[in-house]
N, C-alpha and C positions, 0 to 999 in steps of 0.2 A: 821032551819030547813032543810035546804037543805048544807049548808055545812056540817052539825053532819053525812044527811046517807050517803055523801060524804068520811067521814074518817072514817065512819066503814065499809062500803064497801071498802075499800080500806084494813082497817087495815086485817079483812079478807078473800081477796083477797089474802094478803102477807101471810096470816097463814096456807093458804089451800096450798104452796109449800113449807114449811119447813122440813115437815116429813114424809115420806125419802127422804131426799135430799140431793144433790150432792153440789150443790150451784148454783150459777150464771155463766153465760158463752156467750162470745161475741161472736155471730156468721160468717157465712164470709162476709153477709153485712150489719155488726154492730148494730144488734140487741141483747139486753141482753133477753136474756131467761133461765129461771131455770131451772136444771138440777134433775132429781128426780131418784129414786131407788138405785140398787147397783153397781159396777166402771162394771161387767159384762153383767146387762141386764137394763142400763140408757136408760131414754127416756128427750125426749125437753118437752117442754114446749109451750106457745103461749108467746110472747116478755110479757114484763113487763114494758117497759113505750114506749111512743110513738116515731115513729120514731127514726132516724140513734141514736145511742151512741157512744163517739169518747172516751170514759178512763171510767172504771169501775174498781171500790174497795164491793165487800161486808162481812161483818161478818153475823153471822148465823140470826140475827136477824132485817138484813137492806143491802141495797143497798147502792151505791152511786154515781148518771151519771155524765159525763161533757158529755151535747153535746154543737152542734152550739153554743152556746151562753148563756147556765147555767147551775150550776150545780142543780141535781133533783133526793132527796130521794125519797124511796118506802115509805115514810111517807106522801108521795103527796105536798111536798114544790118545790117551784120554786124557784132559787132564782139568779140573773143577774149578769155571770163572761165572765172574759176576752175570746176573740176566741183561737178555739185551742187544746190541749193534754192539761190532767192535770195530773198531780200526787198524789194520797191521801193516805192518812194514817189513817187506824184511831183509835182514842186515846184508849190505852189499859188498862184496870182495869174500877174503878167504872162509868168514865164518857163513855159511850161505843157509847153516840150518839156524838158523838166531833168529827172532823175529821181535817187536817191539809191536805194544797192541796200547791198545787207546779204548777204555769201556764206555759209550757213549752216554749210560746210562746212570752210570755211578760218581764218574769224572776218575776212575783209578787208571793206573799206568803201569807195565807190565813190564819184562823181559819175558818171554817164552823160548826154551827150547827143548827139545824132545823130551816127554814125562816131567817139564816143570817148569814155575811160573813164579816169577820173582818180582815181587811191586819195586817201583822207580818211583822218587819221587822227585815232581814237578807242578807247578801253577804258568801253565801260561794265559796270557790273556784273550779274554776272549770265546767263544767254542770249536771247538779243535777241528775241521774237516779230513784234514791228510796229514801224512810223516812221510819221510823219508829216510831210513839209517843210513848208517854204515860206523866205519872201526874210529871214526873222530869227534862221530857227532848225530846230533837227531835233531829234523828240522820240520818243523809243524807249518801246515798252514789253518788260519784261526780268521773268524769272520765276528770282528766287529765296528760299529758305526755302519752298517750294512754293507760292510767291502768286506772283501776276500785279500788277506795280508800273506805274505810268507815274510816273515823275520820283520821289517819296516818300509818291505815291497807293496804298497796297494794296488791290487789288479783288478777293482772295482768286483761291483755284485756280481754276482755266477749262483748258479744251482746247485753244482757241482766241483769240487777240484782235485786232480790227484795227481798227485807231486810224482814225478818219474824219475829211477833210479837214473845219479849221472847227474842231475840237476833239470832245469826244464819243464818244463805241470803240461796239464791236460786241464781246460779252462769253460764250463758250458753255460751259458746263456741265450737269452731271444732261439731255442730252437738252433743254433751252432755250440759244433764243438771249433776251441783255440787250442791249438800245438803250440805251444811259446817252448823252442830251443833257449838253453843257455845263452845263447851268443844274438840273443835279439831277433830273430826271424823268427816270424808266426806263421801255421797254416792254417785257416780256417775250412771247414765241414759244414756243410749247411743237411742238418738230418732228416730225410724227407717224410711227411706225414706226425712231426711229435709234437706236433700244434703249442709249441714254442714252451715246451718245456721235457727238460734230461734231467731224468731222478739220479745221475748217481751214476759210476764206476766202478769197474769190477780190475785188476788185475789178474786176466788168464793165464798169463805164461812171462818170458822175460820180455813178449816182442809184441803181442799183443793186448788189449783191455775192451772189454766188455764195453757198451753203453747204451743202461738204461733208460727206456723212451716209452709214453704213453702209445706209443703205435709196437714197441716193440724190442728186444734185444737187435744189437747191431757190435759188430768185435771191426777194431782199429788197430790195422797195423803203424803200428811210430816209427819203429827201426825206417834211420835216415836214406833218403832215397828209395823206399818204400811204400809210404805211405798211401793206403788207402782206405776208406770205411765202409764196410759192406753185411746185410744180412746177416745175422744167426740163421742156422737150418730148426726147423721144429717146430720155434713159438712163438715166429716173428709174424705180422700180419700189416 
């Protein structure tokens, strides 16, 4: 009876932060916190995982976090994992409860599903920076020859990149965030006070991406027709 009650409580707690919700961010202390409300009046909730989170990715339904030694999901399961940071990409389409995970320190690649982690063999050229997964294929953004590559496409030098579902990418360089659409169009966003450095992207939900900078944390709305960037509450300065 107790496991059922725990699962029920976890599911209820997660459902409470979904609507209205911008997503889940990592704050400056490494805690994963829900962000609710509207961009102009967003509020932070209590951490949804115990302790420090190294890496994080979320959809509208769930989050998967990488701690020092495990992958932990908002479903309540925990799977032992290699140490260090991870790059996480949920499989788009029908199988939303599966994710591909690249472990940066060890170079290992695996498929996560609730309660399991299955190794996947691959050997990309260069350092892996981002993943995009579907039922058909897994795409990689890599760095080699001082440039960022997606397959055979050279996007030039960048601090960070995030491959977006359905095509396109976010690219950070020189205090700017470039939103590249699959049709070849581009939108650029200046991050005020970033001192020329944008340190990374975190998928907060299906619609919002956290932008980590030296001046604080921002959120970028990537939904077509609604693109905007704004400071996240509580930890930005």
